[in-house]
C-alpha positions in Angstrom: -6.4 -67.8 3.5 -7.3 -64.3 3.4 -5.9 -62.6 0.2 -4.5 -59.0 1.0 -4.0 -58.1 -2.6 -3.0 -59.2 -6.1 -0.3 -57.4 -8.3 1.0 -58.3 -11.6 -0.5 -61.9 -11.4 0.7 -62.5 -7.7 -1.2 -63.4 -4.9 -0.1 -61.8 -1.7 -2.1 -63.4 1.4 -1.4 -65.3 4.6 -3.0 -68.0 6.3 -5.5 -68.1 9.0 -3.7 -70.8 11.1 -0.1 -68.9 11.3 1.3 -71.3 14.1 0.9 -71.8 17.8 2.2 -69.2 19.2 1.4 -67.3 16.2 4.5 -66.3 13.9 5.1 -62.4 13.7 3.5 -60.4 10.8 4.5 -61.6 7.4 3.0 -62.2 3.9 3.0 -65.2 1.6 3.4 -64.5 -2.2 2.3 -67.1 -4.7 2.0 -67.3 -8.9 2.3 -70.3 -11.0 3.0 -72.7 -8.3 5.8 -70.8 -7.0 6.0 -69.5 -3.4 7.8 -67.1 -1.0 7.2 -65.8 2.5 8.4 -62.2 3.4 8.9 -60.9 7.2 7.8 -57.4 7.5 10.1 -56.6 10.4 12.5 -55.4 11.5 12.7 -54.9 7.7 11.1 -56.5 5.0 13.0 -59.7 4.1 12.6 -63.3 2.4 12.1 -65.9 4.9 11.9 -68.4 2.1 12.0 -68.7 -1.4 10.6 -71.7 -3.8 11.3 -70.9 -7.0 11.2 -67.0 -7.9 14.4 -65.7 -9.4 16.5 -62.8 -8.0 15.0 -60.3 -10.2 11.4 -61.2 -8.8 12.4 -61.5 -5.4 13.7 -57.9 -5.5 10.4 -56.7 -6.7 8.3 -58.7 -4.4 10.6 -57.1 -1.6 9.6 -53.4 -3.3 6.2 -54.1 -3.5 5.9 -55.3 0.3 7.7 -52.3 1.6 5.5 -50.0 -0.4 2.3 -51.8 1.0 3.5 -52.6 4.4 1.0 -50.7 6.3 -1.9 -52.3 4.2 -0.6 -55.8 5.1 -0.1 -55.0 8.8 -3.5 -53.6 8.9 -5.0 -56.7 7.2 -3.2 -59.0 9.5 -4.4 -57.1 12.7 -8.0 -57.0 11.4 -7.8 -60.8 10.7 -6.4 -61.8 14.0 -8.3 -59.4 16.3 
């Protein structure tokens, strides 16, 4: 599971096996046993959330929006 980056104790990553056919570009975020998945397109949004409160969800969206290109580049490099 490639880790793209860490921020404030949160791990932003994706899985090497992202479905068949492969799912669109997204990122998983984990911390302390909690997990969320965010789609990057057409806009950054939470696909699912398992435990993060609304404030953290808004923060996760902001982080992913700010680093969207970095995430997409890592995804494309990994799956190329």
